[in-house]
C-alpha positions as CSV (number, residue, x, y, z in Angstrom):
1,M,-7.2,76.9,-30.5
2,Q,-4.0,76.9,-28.7
3,V,-1.1,74.5,-29.6
4,K,2.4,73.9,-28.7
5,I,4.9,74.3,-31.5
6,D,8.6,74.1,-31.8
7,I,9.7,76.9,-34.0
8,P,13.4,77.0,-35.0
9,I,15.5,79.9,-33.7
10,Y,16.5,81.0,-37.3
11,V,12.7,81.2,-38.2
12,Q,12.1,83.3,-35.1
13,K,15.1,85.4,-36.0
14,A,13.6,86.2,-39.4
15,A,10.3,87.1,-37.8
16,R,11.9,89.2,-35.2
17,I,13.7,91.2,-37.9
18,L,10.5,91.9,-39.7
19,I,8.5,92.8,-36.6
20,K,11.2,95.2,-35.4
21,E,11.0,97.0,-38.8
22,G,7.4,97.6,-38.1
23,Y,5.9,94.8,-40.3
24,S,3.5,92.0,-39.5
25,C,4.6,88.5,-39.8
26,Y,2.8,85.2,-39.6
27,L,3.9,81.6,-39.8
28,V,1.7,80.0,-42.6
29,G,1.1,77.0,-44.8
30,G,2.0,73.4,-44.1
31,A,3.8,74.1,-40.8
32,V,0.6,75.2,-39.2
33,R,-1.4,72.4,-40.6
34,D,1.1,69.9,-39.4
35,V,1.0,71.3,-35.9
36,V,-2.7,70.9,-35.7
37,L,-2.4,67.3,-37.0
38,G,0.1,66.6,-34.3
39,K,3.0,66.2,-36.7
40,L,6.6,67.7,-36.7
41,P,6.7,70.4,-39.5
42,H,9.4,70.0,-42.0
43,D,9.1,73.5,-43.6
44,Y,8.5,76.9,-42.1
45,D,7.2,79.6,-44.3
46,L,6.5,83.2,-43.4
47,A,4.1,85.8,-44.7
48,T,4.3,89.5,-44.2
49,N,3.0,92.9,-45.3
50,A,6.5,94.0,-46.2
51,L,6.9,94.5,-50.0
52,P,9.6,92.4,-51.7
53,E,12.0,95.4,-52.4
54,K,11.8,96.2,-48.6
55,M,12.6,92.7,-47.6
56,L,15.7,92.7,-49.9
57,K,16.9,95.6,-47.9
58,I,16.0,94.1,-44.5
59,F,17.7,90.9,-45.3
60,P,20.9,91.8,-47.3
61,K,21.7,88.1,-47.6
62,S,18.7,86.9,-49.5
63,V,17.7,85.2,-52.7
64,S,15.0,87.1,-55.0
65,T,14.3,84.5,-57.7
66,G,10.5,84.6,-56.7
67,V,10.3,88.3,-56.2
68,K,7.7,88.8,-59.0
69,F,5.4,86.8,-56.9
70,G,6.4,88.4,-53.7
71,T,8.8,85.7,-52.4
72,V,12.2,86.3,-50.9
73,V,14.3,83.6,-49.5
74,A,16.3,85.0,-46.6
75,L,19.5,83.4,-45.5
76,I,19.4,83.4,-41.7
77,Q,22.1,82.1,-39.4
78,D,21.1,80.3,-36.1
79,T,22.8,80.5,-32.8
80,T,25.5,78.1,-34.0
81,G,26.4,80.1,-37.0
82,E,24.7,77.6,-39.5
83,T,22.8,79.2,-42.3
84,F,19.3,78.2,-43.2
85,D,16.8,79.3,-45.9
86,V,13.5,81.0,-44.7
87,E,10.9,81.6,-47.5
88,I,9.1,84.9,-46.8
89,T,6.2,86.0,-49.1
90,T,4.3,89.3,-49.2
91,F,0.5,89.2,-48.5
92,R,-1.0,88.9,-51.9
93,S,-4.1,88.2,-53.9
94,E,-3.9,86.6,-57.4
95,S,-5.9,86.7,-60.6
96,D,-5.8,86.0,-64.3
97,Y,-4.3,82.5,-64.2
98,V,-2.7,81.1,-67.3
99,D,-1.8,77.6,-68.3
100,G,-3.9,76.3,-65.6
101,R,-1.3,77.1,-63.1
102,W,0.3,80.6,-62.9
103,P,-1.3,83.9,-61.9
104,S,-0.5,86.6,-64.5
105,S,-1.6,89.3,-62.0
106,V,-0.4,89.4,-58.5
107,K,-1.5,92.2,-56.2
108,F,0.1,92.8,-52.9
109,V,-2.3,93.5,-50.0
110,D,-2.0,94.5,-46.4
111,E,-4.2,92.0,-44.7
112,I,-3.5,88.4,-43.7
113,D,-7.2,87.4,-44.4
114,K,-6.9,88.3,-48.2
115,D,-3.7,86.3,-48.4
116,L,-5.2,83.3,-46.6
117,G,-8.3,83.6,-48.8
118,R,-6.3,82.8,-52.0
119,R,-5.0,79.5,-50.7
120,D,-6.2,76.1,-51.7
121,F,-7.6,74.2,-48.8
122,T,-9.0,75.3,-45.4
123,F,-6.3,73.5,-43.5
124,N,-3.6,75.3,-45.5
125,A,-5.2,78.7,-44.8
126,M,-4.4,78.9,-41.2
127,A,-1.6,81.1,-39.6
128,I,0.2,81.9,-36.4
129,D,0.9,85.6,-35.5
130,M,4.6,85.7,-34.7
131,S,4.2,89.1,-32.9
132,K,2.4,87.3,-30.2
133,I,5.5,85.2,-29.3
134,D,8.3,86.4,-27.2
135,L,10.9,86.2,-30.0
136,D,13.6,87.7,-27.8
137,A,13.6,84.7,-25.4
138,N,15.3,82.3,-28.0
139,V,13.0,79.5,-26.8
140,V,12.2,76.9,-29.5
141,S,9.0,75.4,-27.9
142,N,6.0,77.9,-27.8
143,T,2.3,77.8,-26.9
144,V,0.6,79.8,-29.8
145,E,-2.9,80.7,-31.0
146,I,-4.0,79.3,-34.3
147,Y,-5.7,81.9,-36.5
148,D,-8.1,80.0,-38.5
149,P,-10.6,82.2,-40.5
150,F,-11.8,79.4,-42.8
151,N,-12.3,76.7,-40.1
152,G,-9.5,74.5,-41.1
153,I,-9.2,73.1,-37.6
154,E,-12.8,71.8,-37.9
155,D,-12.1,70.3,-41.2
156,I,-9.1,68.6,-39.8
157,S,-11.1,67.3,-36.9
158,N,-13.8,66.0,-39.5
159,K,-11.0,64.6,-41.7
160,T,-12.2,66.7,-44.6
161,V,-10.5,68.1,-47.6
162,R,-12.4,71.4,-48.3
163,A,-11.5,74.3,-50.7
164,V,-11.3,77.8,-49.3
165,G,-14.2,80.0,-50.4
166,T,-15.9,78.9,-53.6
167,P,-14.4,75.6,-54.7
168,L,-14.9,75.9,-58.5
169,E,-13.1,79.2,-58.5
170,R,-10.1,77.7,-56.5
171,F,-9.8,74.8,-59.1
172,K,-10.3,77.0,-62.1
173,E,-7.4,79.2,-60.8
174,D,-4.9,76.4,-60.5
175,G,-5.4,73.0,-62.1
176,L,-2.9,71.4,-60.0
177,R,-5.1,71.8,-56.9
178,A,-7.4,69.1,-58.1
179,F,-4.7,66.6,-58.2
180,K,-3.4,68.0,-54.8
181,A,-6.9,67.5,-53.2
182,C,-6.8,63.8,-54.2
183,R,-3.3,63.4,-52.9
184,M,-4.0,65.2,-49.5
185,A,-7.2,63.0,-49.0
186,S,-5.0,59.8,-49.8
187,Q,-2.1,61.1,-47.6
188,L,-4.1,62.1,-44.6
189,G,-6.9,59.5,-44.8
190,F,-9.5,62.2,-45.3
191,T,-12.6,62.4,-47.5
192,I,-13.2,65.2,-50.0
193,E,-16.2,67.4,-49.1
194,P,-19.0,67.1,-51.7
195,E,-19.0,70.6,-53.2
196,T,-15.2,70.5,-53.5
197,F,-15.4,66.9,-55.0
198,Q,-17.9,68.1,-57.7
199,A,-15.8,71.2,-58.3
200,I,-12.8,68.9,-59.2
201,K,-15.1,67.0,-61.6
202,K,-16.2,70.3,-63.4
203,S,-12.7,71.7,-63.7
204,T,-10.8,68.9,-65.5
205,A,-10.4,71.2,-68.5
206,V,-8.1,73.4,-66.3
207,A,-6.4,70.4,-64.8
208,S,-5.5,69.2,-68.3
209,L,-3.4,72.3,-68.9
210,V,-1.0,71.4,-66.0
211,S,2.5,70.2,-67.2
212,M,3.1,66.5,-67.0
213,E,6.1,67.1,-64.8
214,R,3.9,68.9,-62.2
215,I,1.3,66.1,-62.4
216,R,4.0,63.4,-62.2
217,D,5.4,65.0,-59.1
218,E,2.0,65.2,-57.4
219,F,1.1,61.7,-58.3
220,M,4.4,60.3,-57.0
221,K,4.1,62.2,-53.7
222,M,0.7,60.5,-53.3
223,L,2.2,57.0,-54.1
224,L,5.1,57.5,-51.7
225,N,3.4,59.3,-48.9
226,S,0.0,57.5,-48.6
227,P,-0.9,54.6,-46.3
228,K,-3.0,53.3,-49.3
229,P,-2.3,55.0,-52.6
230,S,-5.3,53.2,-54.0
231,V,-7.5,55.8,-52.2
232,G,-6.0,58.7,-54.1
233,I,-5.8,56.8,-57.3
234,E,-9.5,55.9,-57.2
235,L,-10.5,59.5,-56.2
236,M,-8.5,60.6,-59.5
237,R,-10.5,58.0,-61.5
238,Q,-13.9,59.1,-60.0
239,T,-13.1,62.9,-60.7
240,G,-11.9,62.4,-64.2
241,L,-8.2,63.3,-63.5
242,L,-6.7,59.7,-64.1
243,V,-7.6,59.7,-67.7
244,L,-5.6,62.9,-68.2
245,F,-2.3,61.3,-67.6
246,M,-2.8,57.5,-67.2
247,P,-5.7,56.3,-69.3
248,E,-4.2,52.9,-69.8
249,L,-4.9,52.2,-66.1
250,L,-8.7,52.6,-66.7
251,E,-8.5,49.8,-69.3
252,G,-8.5,47.3,-66.4
253,V,-11.7,48.4,-64.8
254,G,-14.1,45.3,-65.1
255,V,-11.6,43.1,-66.8
256,E,-11.9,39.8,-64.9
257,Q,-9.0,37.4,-64.1
258,K,-10.6,34.1,-64.0
259,I,-7.6,32.2,-62.7
260,Y,-6.0,32.8,-59.2
261,H,-7.5,36.1,-58.8
262,N,-10.5,37.7,-56.9
263,D,-10.2,41.2,-58.4
264,D,-10.4,42.8,-61.8
265,V,-7.1,44.0,-63.3
266,Y,-7.6,47.6,-62.0
267,W,-8.2,46.7,-58.4
268,H,-5.4,44.1,-58.5
269,L,-3.0,46.8,-59.7
270,L,-4.1,49.2,-57.0
271,K,-3.9,46.6,-54.2
272,S,-0.5,45.5,-55.4
273,C,0.7,49.2,-55.2
274,D,-0.7,49.5,-51.7
275,I,1.2,46.6,-50.5
276,A,4.6,47.3,-52.4
277,P,7.5,49.0,-50.8
278,D,8.1,52.6,-52.0
279,D,11.0,51.8,-54.3
280,I,8.7,49.5,-56.5
281,K,5.3,51.1,-56.0
282,L,5.0,52.3,-59.6
283,A,6.2,49.1,-61.0
284,A,3.6,47.3,-59.0
285,L,0.9,49.7,-60.3
286,L,1.9,49.0,-63.8
287,H,3.0,45.4,-63.7
288,D,-0.1,44.0,-65.4
289,I,-1.1,47.2,-67.3
290,A,-1.2,45.2,-70.5
291,K,-3.6,42.4,-69.4
292,P,-6.6,44.2,-70.9
293,R,-5.0,44.2,-74.3
294,T,-3.8,40.6,-74.1
295,D,-7.0,39.1,-72.6
296,M,-7.7,35.7,-74.2
297,G,-11.1,35.5,-72.4
298,N,-10.2,32.3,-70.5
299,G,-8.1,33.7,-67.7
300,H,-4.9,33.8,-69.7
301,F,-3.0,37.0,-70.7
302,Y,-0.2,35.7,-72.9
303,G,2.6,38.2,-73.5
304,H,1.3,40.8,-71.0
305,D,4.6,41.1,-69.4
306,Q,6.4,42.0,-72.7
307,L,3.7,44.5,-73.9
308,G,3.3,45.8,-70.3
309,A,7.0,46.8,-70.4
310,Q,6.4,48.7,-73.7
311,M,3.3,50.4,-72.3
312,A,5.3,51.4,-69.1
313,V,8.0,52.9,-71.2
314,K,5.1,55.0,-73.1
315,I,3.5,56.1,-69.8
316,M,6.5,57.1,-68.1
317,T,8.0,59.0,-71.1
318,R,4.6,60.8,-71.3
319,M,5.0,61.7,-67.7
320,K,8.7,62.8,-68.1
321,F,10.2,60.3,-65.8
322,P,14.1,60.2,-65.8
323,H,15.4,57.5,-68.2
324,N,17.0,55.4,-65.4
325,D,13.5,55.1,-63.7
326,I,11.9,54.2,-67.0
327,A,14.5,51.5,-67.7
328,K,14.1,50.0,-64.1
329,V,10.4,49.9,-64.2
330,S,10.1,48.5,-67.6
331,S,12.8,45.7,-66.8
332,L,10.8,44.7,-63.7
333,I,7.6,44.4,-65.6
334,Q,9.1,42.6,-68.4
335,N,10.7,40.0,-66.1
336,H,8.0,39.6,-63.3
337,M,6.6,36.4,-64.7
338,F,9.6,34.4,-64.1
339,Y,9.3,30.9,-62.9
340,Y,12.0,29.0,-61.0
341,P,11.4,25.2,-61.0
342,H,11.4,23.9,-57.5
343,I,10.2,20.8,-55.7
344,E,7.1,21.2,-53.4
345,D,5.7,18.9,-50.8
346,G,3.3,16.2,-52.1
347,M,4.9,16.0,-55.5
348,T,5.0,12.6,-57.3
349,K,8.2,10.9,-58.4
350,E,7.4,11.8,-62.0
351,Q,6.8,15.4,-61.0
352,I,10.0,15.6,-59.1
353,E,11.9,14.2,-62.1
354,E,10.3,16.7,-64.4
355,I,11.2,19.7,-62.1
356,N,14.9,18.4,-62.0
357,N,15.0,18.3,-65.7
358,K,13.9,21.9,-66.0
359,Q,16.3,23.1,-63.3
360,W,18.3,26.3,-64.4
361,T,21.9,25.8,-65.2
362,D,24.5,28.2,-63.7
363,S,24.6,29.9,-67.1
364,G,20.8,30.2,-67.1
365,V,21.0,32.1,-63.7
366,R,23.7,34.3,-65.0
367,R,21.5,35.1,-68.1
368,F,18.6,35.8,-65.7
369,I,20.8,38.3,-63.7
370,Q,22.0,39.8,-67.0
371,R,18.4,40.2,-68.3
372,V,16.9,41.7,-65.2
373,G,20.0,43.8,-64.3
374,E,22.1,43.0,-61.3
375,D,20.8,46.0,-59.3
376,N,17.2,45.2,-60.0
377,I,17.1,41.6,-58.8
378,E,16.0,42.2,-55.2
379,D,13.4,44.7,-56.4
380,L,12.0,42.1,-58.8
381,F,11.6,39.6,-56.0
382,K,9.7,42.4,-54.1
383,L,7.4,42.9,-57.0
384,R,6.7,39.3,-57.2
385,V,5.7,39.1,-53.6
386,A,3.6,42.3,-53.7
387,D,1.8,40.8,-56.8
388,A,1.1,37.6,-54.8
389,Q,0.2,39.1,-51.5
390,S,-2.4,41.5,-53.0
391,N,-4.4,38.4,-54.0
392,P,-5.6,35.9,-51.4
393,V,-6.1,33.1,-53.9
394,S,-2.7,33.4,-55.5
395,S,-0.9,30.0,-56.3
396,F,2.4,31.8,-55.5
397,D,4.9,29.8,-53.3
398,P,7.5,32.1,-51.6
399,S,9.9,29.2,-51.5
400,E,10.5,29.8,-55.2
401,I,12.2,33.1,-54.4
402,E,14.0,31.8,-51.5
403,L,15.6,29.1,-53.5
404,L,16.4,31.4,-56.4
405,Q,18.0,33.8,-54.1
406,A,20.2,31.1,-52.6
407,R,21.1,30.0,-56.2
408,I,21.9,33.6,-57.2
409,S,24.1,34.0,-54.3
410,Q,26.0,30.9,-55.1
411,V,26.5,32.0,-58.7
412,R,27.5,35.4,-57.7
413,K,30.5,34.1,-55.9
414,E,32.0,33.2,-59.2
415,D,33.8,35.8,-61.3
416,M,30.8,36.7,-63.4
417,A,30.8,38.8,-66.6
418,L,27.4,40.3,-67.3
419,K,28.3,43.0,-69.8
420,V,31.0,43.6,-72.4
421,T,32.9,45.8,-70.0
422,D,33.3,42.9,-67.7
423,L,35.3,41.0,-70.2
424,K,39.1,40.7,-69.6
425,V,39.7,42.1,-73.2
426,T,38.7,45.4,-74.7
427,G,38.1,46.6,-78.2
428,E,41.7,48.0,-78.3
429,D,43.0,44.6,-77.4
430,L,41.1,43.0,-80.3
431,M,42.2,45.7,-82.8
432,Q,45.9,45.1,-81.8
433,A,45.1,41.3,-82.5
434,G,44.2,42.3,-86.1
435,I,40.4,42.8,-86.0
436,E,39.3,45.8,-87.7
437,K,37.4,48.6,-86.0
438,G,33.6,48.6,-86.9
439,P,30.5,46.7,-86.5
440,K,32.2,43.3,-86.8
441,L,34.2,44.4,-83.7
442,G,31.0,44.9,-81.6
443,I,29.5,41.7,-82.9
444,I,32.6,39.8,-81.8
445,L,32.6,41.4,-78.3
446,Q,28.9,40.4,-77.8
447,E,29.7,36.8,-78.9
448,L,32.6,36.7,-76.4
449,L,30.3,37.8,-73.7
450,E,27.8,35.0,-74.6
451,L,30.6,32.4,-74.4
452,V,31.8,33.7,-70.9
453,I,28.2,33.7,-69.5
454,D,28.1,30.0,-70.5
455,D,31.6,29.3,-69.1
456,P,33.2,31.9,-66.9
457,L,36.6,30.2,-67.0
458,L,36.9,31.4,-70.5
459,N,37.2,35.0,-69.3
460,T,40.9,35.4,-69.7
461,K,42.7,37.8,-72.1
462,E,44.5,35.1,-74.0
463,Q,41.5,32.7,-74.5
464,L,39.3,35.5,-75.5
465,I,41.7,37.0,-78.1
466,D,42.0,33.4,-79.4
467,R,38.3,33.0,-79.8
468,A,37.9,36.5,-81.2
469,V,40.4,35.8,-84.0
470,K,38.7,32.6,-84.8
471,L,35.3,34.3,-84.9
472,Y,36.7,37.1,-87.1
473,E,38.2,34.7,-89.6
474,K,34.8,33.0,-90.1
475,M,33.1,36.3,-90.8
476,P,32.3,37.1,-94.4
477,K,34.8,39.6,-95.8
């Protein structure tokens, strides 16, 4: 198969150097797959029969951190003088994998076929022979022939994920490949070939050895790069991979939601995730994670937001997410059941009066902002919309959010204090006023914040010091 590909000049330059030194050189990996898919490649990796020590001599400006596995990162300048990284790996075969991930034995080989034969999927085992390109022409766009010994082009045409060679061997070598197969199927809109699918199910013991950090990264790639992440999540459930890192999600399978829902908890979460914007996809996937544990049997799940926040912390901590991400997701889940009283068409006079009696005060709005986190407000609204849009029989009224957004904008115009550091006094100011350093000082600062949230006009140094002294005098000595 011939295709047209734009190969950056700096990649061609690295290939030209290898070929002029008498070595073979191929463009391999995701770049070749992307070209066949009609996509613009983002990374360009080269493979060669030059040994790592030879490459270090050929490319004096290079990084050798992966030299044990035959990988050298050459630092190559393009025609403008800008420096780029080009990853070049010696043809190799691998054996004796440990920890479900890393080969303990790497053997360098001379033939590209043996190197391609160790790769994961057929569409990742294609190559372009760089020696068949006029590298001296410095032309970015080239028409090239795809070398495809494992029929990757056919599998792409059939929208199929197929392991190279014997599938069970490939997945026993590297446990991450099982997760990657589901991710690629979800990302590309492909199906997994039956023998490959069965091999994943049979190799979960190896997949369980993969570090949580690696699983997390593969899972998040799937969430953020798939048109419908639910495809990949469901494949992980069917193959037995999901239980290895997020068993809580499985608890929702078959748990009915009798009020305002068509789907069970599991599918509601998946559909919410599909609809949600990237920055809240994980929160959408986990927002009702506690419903199975709070199921009253009558369509009510009291406290699922609070317990769900706790469960999200446990899940994300297990998967080694950064603390800031954990705090954000748990806050969104904890607060996603908010209700802003608003008047709707068709309400009776009595209903309107009841709504008016329940209207949030300005201090109530400020406490809502404080509770959710000012930076999380818009994301909370996005989550609420995704939750509702995933369910066609939802009672959600979008005007609720529109009204609350307007109210928050109005309150934000004031000089708000939402945390102790927003106060016009510091702990040092209070100590100078005679309040001793220690736990009492912290309690007083928090009390002052509560007062200012109720009445922003109190946020002056003089008034706060006066209030602080009075609070301190009333405290038990």
